[in-house]
Structure formats: structure tokens, C-alpha cells
N, C-alpha and C positions, 0 to 999 in steps of 0.2 A: 339503932341504925336504919336495924333490918323494919322496922315500924313506921321509919319515913316515907323507907321506898315504898313501900306496900299501899300505903296512904297516899303519896305524890303519884303512885300509876294510877290509883282508883278516882285520885278527884281530876288526872288529866290525865286518863286513860284515850282521848279522842287525838289529841294534843300528842302524846310517845309514838298515832296512826298516825298521822299527815310526818310526823320526822320520819318516821321508816321509809311512808312512801315518797318521800322526798330524796332520801339516801339509797332507795332502788332507784328509783330513777334517774337519778345523779348518775349510779355505777351505769347501770344499761348504756343511757347515753354516749357515756368513755365509750363502752365494747364497739359501738352502733360508729358513731364514729373512726373508729380507729380503725374496724373494717371498710370502712368509704376510703378513707387514705391508703390502707393496699389494695384498692380497687382499682383507685385512682393511678398509685402511683406502677401499675401493672399495665393500665393500662397508657400511660405512656409511653412502656418500651414498646410498645406495639402500632403507636403512630406512625414510623418511619417506613414500617413494614407499607401500610394502607397508602402512605402517600409518596413511593415506591411505584406500588398497583396502579393509583393514577396516573402518576409522568407515563409510566406505557404505554398505556392507554392513550394518551394524548400524545403520544411522538406516535404513533402508529402510519403505518407508511401510506405513499399516493397506489393510487391504480394503477396496473403496468400497462392497463388497455388507454389509450393515450386519449382516447374522446373522454371517456371518464376518470381519466384525470385530470383534462382543463377544465370540466363543469368542477372538480374538485377543487380545481385551484383558485378558480374563479369564488367560490360559495365558501373559503377561510377567510377572502375576501369579505365578500358581505355578499347577502340575500340577491344577487341580479336573473334576472334571464338573461341562459347564454345558451346562441345558437352557431351550429356546426358546418359548417358550409365544403362541399368539394370545390375547384377549382371553377365548373359546369355552371353551379350553381343549384350544384341539389345539397341533401342535405346527406352529412358524412359517413361515411364507411371507418371502419376503422384503418382499411388502408390506402383511399382515397385521400393521401396526401398531396403537396401541401395542403394546409385548411385555410379556411377562411374564419375568427371567429369574433361574431358579433354579440358583445355584451351591452344590456340594456338596464339599468336601473328602474324601478317607477316612481308615481311622485311623493312629495315628500320624503323618500332617505335620507337626503342629504341635512345638514344644521348650517352650511355653508360653506363657501367656494374652496378651503382649504380642505376640512373635507371631502369633495368632489374631486378634489386637483392628487391629496392623497391615497385612496380609491383606485386611482387613474394606473396610477406611481407603481403602488404595487400592486396592482392584476397584470403591466406591461414588464415590471420588473423578475416576475415570478414564471411567469407563464415562460418569455427569452431566455431566461435563465436559466430553468430547469433540461438537467442534462437529455434528459429521454427525449423532450419534444424537441430537441436542436436542429433544424431543417425540418420539421414538420408544421409551421403556421407561416403561412402565406404573409397575411394579415391580422392584428386584431384591432376591433374599430370599438370605442368604447362612449357611452351616453349618458354622462351624469344629468339628468333628468333636472333642466331651470338653471341647469349653469357651464357644461364645457361638451362640446362635443370632439371625438379623438378620434388620430387609426395612426398606426406604427407597423411600417410592412420591412420585414424581414431586411431587406437588405441595410435598410439604416439600422436598424435595432442587433444584430450581430453583431454588430465594434460597441455599440455604449460601452459605457461606465457608470455602472448603478451606483454611483458612491452620490449621484447632484443632487437627490432629494426629491422633493415633491412640485415644491416653486420652481424649482433651477429649470426639474424637467419639463413644466409645461409652459416655462419659455422658449423652452430650445423645439418643443413642438409648434409651435404657433411661430418661428423663426424660418421654419419649412416653408411653411404654409397655412397662409391666418385664415383659410378658404378649405372648405370639401372640393376635394378633387379627383373625383374619379374615373381619368381620362386615360390614366397610365397605368403600369401592370402591378395586379397587389400588391407586389414584394416591397414595390418604391411605394407607395401609396402612404406619403407621412402629411401630415395635417392639425389642425386646431379648429375647433370653433368653437368662439364664445358667446354662448345662450345667453348668461347674464355678461351686461358688456364692463362689470364694473370684477366681471374674474379674471384678475391680474398675473 
């Protein structure tokens, strides 16, 4: 029996070496995969902590300075040009309330009339609903290049219920006046103009 083993090993030494290498590789891969499983299960337990940190940074508060606050609110809706004036037509300062806020989009920022109406609605709602800006804005004018132009004065905005949605809001603006009217005080300048006549 001993002779058979020796002759087998002698004649098949390469085969034995290959078998040993395969067994060692298999055991090694098992150890590596078990370590990876431990690492993955460990990182899964850490994931909620990371997501909480992300949530905290995304709910960062708006600036207390009203001019910066207005700009940030608008930028949270879209990357539009924002100019803030005082009642005398000069650039506004923090204390020169109430403000006239003029917002203009650039060309090709909107994919549709609804996209433009939605931005109009969100900007007006967020600015006029913000408790720290209450009474500090006389009017907001928004131009969505290629689609619409609208103005909402404080006198009309202060009592609005903001649950109407973009299309109903746009229709209600057009019902005030469907042409640009700057002959009345800023707080009463509520109107809408269709740049695209199909923007209903």
C-alpha cells in the first residue's frame, strides 16, 4: 500500500500540487468573502447615520437678511436673475422695505408653458408665504422667457390661499388684468401677459 502511494505521488506529483493549490485558493477565497460580508454588514449599519447628515445639510435654514432670503428662495426654484429695488427705484437695502422684486429667466430655461407656470407659482407662493418676508414685498414680477410675464402685488397676494396649483394660479392672474399695467401703486400691480399665446 505504501509503495502504491509513493508511486502515485511520484508519477502524479504535478497533479497533487495543482490539487493543493486549488484547495488553498478555495479556502482563501472563502476567508476573503467572509471578510467582505462582515465589512458590508458593518457599513450597512452606518448608512442611516450618513443619510441623516445629508438630511440635516439639505434642510439648512434661509438667511435672516431679507434681501439674501429673497434671492435664496428664488434660487431654490430656479437659476433666475433677481433684482430687488426700493420704492424709489434704487437698489434696495435691508431696511428700505417694502421691496419690488424683479425676476427674469434666461432663454431656453423652460421646456413648456406648464414648466413656466409652475416656476411662477412656486416663486410667488414661497415669497409671499414666508413669515419673515411678510409685509416686506410690495410686488413680485416674474418673466419666463418665451412663455409668460406676470406681476403680483402685495394687496392681492396677502389673502391668497396657496392650494390652487400652477394652472389655476396663472388663470387667476390673467383674470385680474391680461395686460401689463404699471399705472397703479406697486402693491396693486397684479396682471399677466401671455408671451406665448398658447400658454393657457
